[in-house]
C-alpha positions in Angstrom: -65.9 64.4 -141.6 -67.0 61.5 -139.3 -64.7 61.0 -136.4 -63.9 57.4 -135.7 -61.4 56.1 -133.2 -60.3 52.5 -133.6 -58.0 50.0 -131.9 -54.4 50.0 -133.1 -53.8 48.3 -136.5 -50.4 46.8 -136.9 -50.7 47.5 -140.7 -50.4 51.2 -140.1 -46.6 50.8 -140.0 -46.7 49.3 -143.5 -49.0 52.0 -144.7 -46.5 54.6 -143.5 -43.6 52.8 -145.1 -45.4 52.6 -148.4 -46.2 56.3 -148.4 -42.6 57.1 -147.3 -41.2 55.3 -150.4 -43.5 57.4 -152.7 -42.5 60.6 -150.9 -38.8 59.8 -151.2 -39.3 59.3 -155.0 -40.7 62.8 -155.2 -38.4 64.7 -152.9 -35.2 62.8 -153.4 -32.3 65.0 -152.2 -34.6 67.7 -150.8 -35.8 65.2 -148.1 -33.6 65.2 -144.9 -35.7 62.6 -143.1 -39.2 61.2 -142.7 -40.9 60.0 -139.5 -44.2 58.1 -138.7 -45.8 60.3 -136.0 -49.2 60.6 -134.4 -51.3 58.0 -132.7 -51.0 55.5 -135.5 -47.2 55.3 -134.8 -47.8 54.2 -131.2 -48.4 50.5 -130.7 -51.6 49.7 -128.9 -52.9 53.3 -129.0 -56.4 53.8 -130.2 -56.4 56.3 -133.0 -58.3 57.8 -135.9 -57.0 55.7 -138.8 -55.0 58.5 -140.3 -51.3 58.1 -141.0 -49.4 61.2 -139.8 -46.0 61.8 -141.5 -43.4 64.3 -140.4 -41.0 65.4 -143.1 -37.8 67.3 -142.4 -36.6 69.0 -145.6 -33.6 71.2 -146.6 -35.7 74.2 -147.6 -39.3 74.6 -146.7 -40.0 77.1 -149.5 -38.7 74.7 -152.1 -41.3 72.2 -151.0 -43.9 74.6 -152.6 -42.6 73.5 -156.0 -43.7 69.9 -155.4 -47.5 70.4 -155.0 -48.2 68.8 -158.4 -46.2 65.7 -157.5 -48.0 65.4 -154.2 -51.3 65.9 -156.0 -50.4 62.9 -158.2 -50.2 60.8 -155.0 -53.7 62.1 -153.9 -52.6 64.8 -151.6 -54.1 68.3 -151.3 -51.6 71.0 -150.4 -52.8 73.3 -147.7 -49.9 75.7 -147.2 -48.9 76.5 -143.6 -52.4 75.6 -142.4 -52.1 77.4 -139.0 -48.5 76.6 -138.1 -45.8 79.1 -139.3 -43.0 77.4 -141.2 -45.0 74.2 -141.9 -46.3 72.8 -145.1 -49.4 70.6 -144.6 -50.8 68.1 -147.1 -53.8 65.8 -146.6 -55.0 62.8 -148.5 -58.5 61.4 -148.7 -60.7 64.5 -148.2 -63.4 64.0 -145.7 -62.3 60.3 -145.4 -58.7 61.3 -144.7 -56.1 58.6 -144.8 -52.8 60.4 -144.5 -51.5 63.8 -143.3 -48.0 65.3 -144.0 -46.5 67.9 -141.7 -43.3 69.2 -143.3 -40.8 71.4 -141.7 -37.4 72.8 -142.6 -34.7 70.6 -140.9 -33.7 73.4 -138.5 -37.2 74.0 -137.2 -36.2 72.1 -134.1 -39.0 73.2 -131.9 -41.8 71.8 -134.1 -39.8 68.6 -135.0 -38.8 67.8 -131.4 -42.4 68.5 -130.2 -43.8 65.9 -132.5 -41.1 63.3 -132.0 -40.9 63.7 -128.2 -44.7 63.3 -127.9 -44.6 60.1 -130.0 -41.6 58.6 -128.1 -43.0 59.5 -124.7 -46.3 57.7 -125.5 -44.3 54.7 -126.8 -42.4 54.5 -123.5 -45.4 55.2 -121.2 -48.2 52.6 -122.0 -50.5 53.8 -119.2 -50.5 57.4 -120.4 -51.0 56.1 -124.0 -54.0 54.1 -122.8 -55.5 57.1 -121.0 -55.0 59.1 -124.2 -56.7 56.5 -126.3 -59.6 56.2 -123.9 -60.0 60.0 -124.0 -60.1 60.0 -127.8 -62.6 57.2 -127.9 -64.9 59.1 -125.5 -64.6 62.3 -127.5 -65.3 60.5 -130.8 -68.5 59.2 -129.4 -69.4 62.6 -127.9 -68.5 64.6 -131.0 -68.8 62.2 -134.0 -69.0 65.0 -136.6 -67.5 68.0 -134.7 -63.7 67.9 -135.3 -63.3 71.3 -133.5 -64.9 70.0 -130.3 -63.0 66.7 -130.5 -59.8 68.6 -130.8 -60.7 71.0 -128.0 -61.5 68.1 -125.8 -58.0 66.7 -126.3 -56.2 70.0 -126.0 -55.5 70.1 -122.2 -54.4 66.5 -122.1 -52.1 66.9 -125.2 -50.5 70.1 -123.9 -49.8 68.5 -120.5 -48.3 65.4 -122.1 -46.4 67.5 -124.6 -44.8 69.4 -121.7 -43.9 66.2 -119.9 -42.6 64.6 -123.1 -40.3 67.5 -123.9 -38.8 67.4 -120.4 -38.5 63.6 -120.6 -36.8 63.9 -123.9 -34.1 66.2 -122.6 -33.5 64.2 -119.3 -32.9 60.9 -121.0 -29.8 62.0 -122.8 
């Protein structure tokens, strides 16, 4: 997989909405809510052009019955893929275009972590800019090494995640 970080594309929102409609058709009543997350959901943030989707579902185990329908949309089901209680789907193989992170509606810790991070970056353009610049540097430094790219972001992401969760609970 070649790691490329690009300037924000306003069309990413439309790509998310298109995919959300297809997912709603599949899951119908099993879906509680869907969210555009990740860097492509933050205006002006540089990102790998991969649409991240967070799904909250009624029963995470029932989601396993939908693998064939997700495959018909081009997704590969990866199971928990390193996060207990998650179902992860990816689309596009080595040229990934979309990723789904699905959690049961009451997995508040994981859902809040993703949404708080997104919202914090949306509200803090300077931090968002720093994050985009870091990702750009790492993509140049590790153009084919996703592990080193991720490791290079890890400290920054954890720090911002902590700030975001605190911020989330203080704005109410």
